[in-house]
C-alpha positions in Angstrom: -4.5 93.0 -117.4 -4.8 96.7 -117.4 -8.5 96.5 -116.6 -7.9 94.5 -113.4 -11.0 94.0 -111.3 -10.8 94.0 -107.5 -11.5 92.3 -105.2 -10.4 89.0 -106.8 -10.0 85.7 -105.1 -7.7 83.0 -106.3 -6.2 79.8 -105.0 -2.5 80.0 -104.1 -0.7 77.0 -102.6 -3.8 75.6 -101.0 -5.1 79.0 -99.6 -7.9 81.2 -100.8 -6.2 84.5 -101.4 -8.1 87.7 -102.0 -6.4 90.6 -103.8 -7.9 94.0 -103.3 -7.1 97.6 -103.3 -6.3 99.3 -100.0 -9.3 101.0 -98.4 -9.9 103.9 -96.0 -10.7 101.5 -93.2 -7.6 99.3 -93.5 -5.5 101.1 -90.9 -6.0 98.5 -88.1 -5.5 95.5 -90.4 -2.3 97.0 -91.8 -1.0 97.8 -88.3 -1.8 94.2 -87.3 0.1 92.9 -90.3 3.1 95.2 -89.8 3.4 94.6 -86.0 3.5 90.9 -86.6 6.5 91.1 -88.9 9.9 90.1 -87.5 12.2 92.9 -86.5 14.6 92.2 -89.4 11.8 92.9 -91.9 11.0 96.2 -90.3 14.6 97.3 -89.9 15.0 98.3 -93.6 11.6 99.7 -94.5 11.6 103.2 -95.8 8.4 103.9 -93.9 7.7 102.6 -90.3 4.4 101.0 -91.1 4.0 100.0 -87.4 3.0 103.6 -86.6 -0.6 104.8 -87.0 0.3 108.2 -88.5 2.5 106.5 -91.2 -0.3 104.2 -92.2 -2.8 107.1 -92.2 -0.4 109.0 -94.6 0.0 105.9 -96.7 -3.8 105.6 -97.2 -3.9 109.4 -98.1 -1.1 109.0 -100.7 -3.1 106.1 -102.3 -6.2 108.3 -102.3 -4.2 111.1 -104.0 -3.4 108.8 -106.9 0.3 108.9 -106.6 0.6 105.6 -104.8 -1.3 102.4 -105.5 -1.5 99.5 -103.1 -2.8 96.0 -103.6 -3.4 93.9 -100.4 -3.3 90.1 -100.3 -5.6 88.6 -97.7 -6.2 85.1 -96.4 -9.2 84.6 -94.1 -9.7 88.4 -93.8 -6.1 89.0 -92.6 -3.5 90.9 -94.6 -0.6 88.6 -95.5 1.2 90.9 -98.0 1.1 94.0 -100.1 2.5 95.4 -103.3 2.7 99.1 -103.6 3.6 101.3 -106.6 4.9 104.7 -105.7 5.0 107.6 -108.2 6.3 111.1 -107.6 5.3 114.5 -108.9 8.8 115.3 -109.9 9.0 116.2 -113.6 12.3 114.5 -114.4 11.3 111.1 -112.9 7.7 111.0 -114.0 8.5 107.9 -116.1 9.6 106.0 -113.0 7.7 104.1 -110.4 9.0 102.4 -107.2 7.8 99.0 -106.2 7.5 97.8 -102.6 6.7 94.2 -101.8 6.2 92.7 -98.4 4.8 89.3 -97.5 4.3 87.8 -94.1 7.0 85.2 -93.3 4.5 82.4 -92.9 3.2 83.0 -96.5 6.6 83.4 -98.3 7.6 80.8 -100.9 4.0 80.4 -102.1 4.3 82.8 -105.1 2.4 85.7 -103.4 5.2 88.1 -103.9 5.4 87.3 -107.6 1.7 87.6 -107.9 1.7 91.0 -106.2 4.6 92.1 -108.4 2.7 91.1 -111.5 -0.2 93.2 -110.3 2.1 96.2 -109.7 3.8 95.7 -113.1 0.5 95.7 -114.9 -0.6 98.9 -113.1 2.8 100.6 -113.9 2.5 99.7 -117.6 -1.1 100.7 -117.9 -0.3 104.1 -116.3 2.4 104.8 -118.8 5.5 104.3 -116.6 8.6 103.1 -118.4 10.7 101.8 -115.6 10.2 100.3 -112.1 12.8 100.8 -109.4 13.4 98.7 -106.3 15.6 99.9 -103.5 16.9 97.8 -100.6 19.9 97.5 -98.2 22.8 95.6 -99.7 22.5 93.0 -96.8 19.1 92.0 -98.0 20.6 89.3 -100.3 17.4 87.2 -100.5 15.3 90.2 -101.5 17.9 91.1 -104.2 17.8 87.6 -105.5 14.0 87.7 -105.7 14.1 90.9 -107.7 16.8 89.6 -110.0 14.7 86.5 -110.6 11.9 88.9 -111.7 14.2 90.5 -114.2 15.5 93.5 -112.3 19.1 94.4 -112.6 21.4 96.3 -110.2 21.9 99.9 -111.4 23.8 101.3 -108.4 25.3 100.7 -105.0 25.3 103.8 -102.8 27.5 103.7 -99.7 26.0 104.4 -96.3 22.9 105.8 -98.0 20.2 104.5 -95.7 19.9 104.4 -91.9 17.9 101.7 -90.1 15.7 102.0 -87.1 18.7 101.3 -84.8 20.7 104.3 -86.4 23.2 102.1 -88.3 24.0 103.1 -91.8 23.9 100.6 -94.7 24.7 100.6 -98.4 21.7 100.9 -100.7 21.2 98.8 -103.8 19.1 100.4 -106.5 17.6 97.9 -109.1 15.4 98.6 -112.1 13.2 96.9 -114.6 12.2 98.2 -118.0 8.4 97.9 -117.8 7.9 98.4 -121.5 8.9 94.8 -122.1 6.5 93.4 -119.4 4.1 90.8 -120.9 2.0 90.1 -117.8 3.8 87.1 -116.5 7.3 86.2 -115.1 
């Protein structure tokens, strides 16, 4: 799976789903995807992907090679993404952070797990040892999804993040040892 070819179209729960890498001209499609998300999904994102300048920066980070994003599309519309973030920090060069987001109308079809598998394979092939997922403690369903994938809670940090409404929340940090990943959940 380390030599993954994109774009790739597969059948998922009765829909023809295309997986592909993010491209320079995806800004408008990403904005359309993000702006259609419910407020509660946007509240806890570490980046406000409804803003043009943020999406432009996201695409630049992918072009730099530090981030990698796989988009999931149905009928030419983005319905989800999986992103692997890496940093240039020496002491965390073995870590990657995963971000998964799927449109509410496409949840429960395995798209999040599919995107996670893509990101896990990319992390493993790039030599990372551990993947980290961070979310607000109130995001119980997201925590459950990551636990089902094999992540375990490493830390709970009090009042560590602030949402778009300026309320602080506890942050849950979870991790997964990618060295044991065998390309399926």
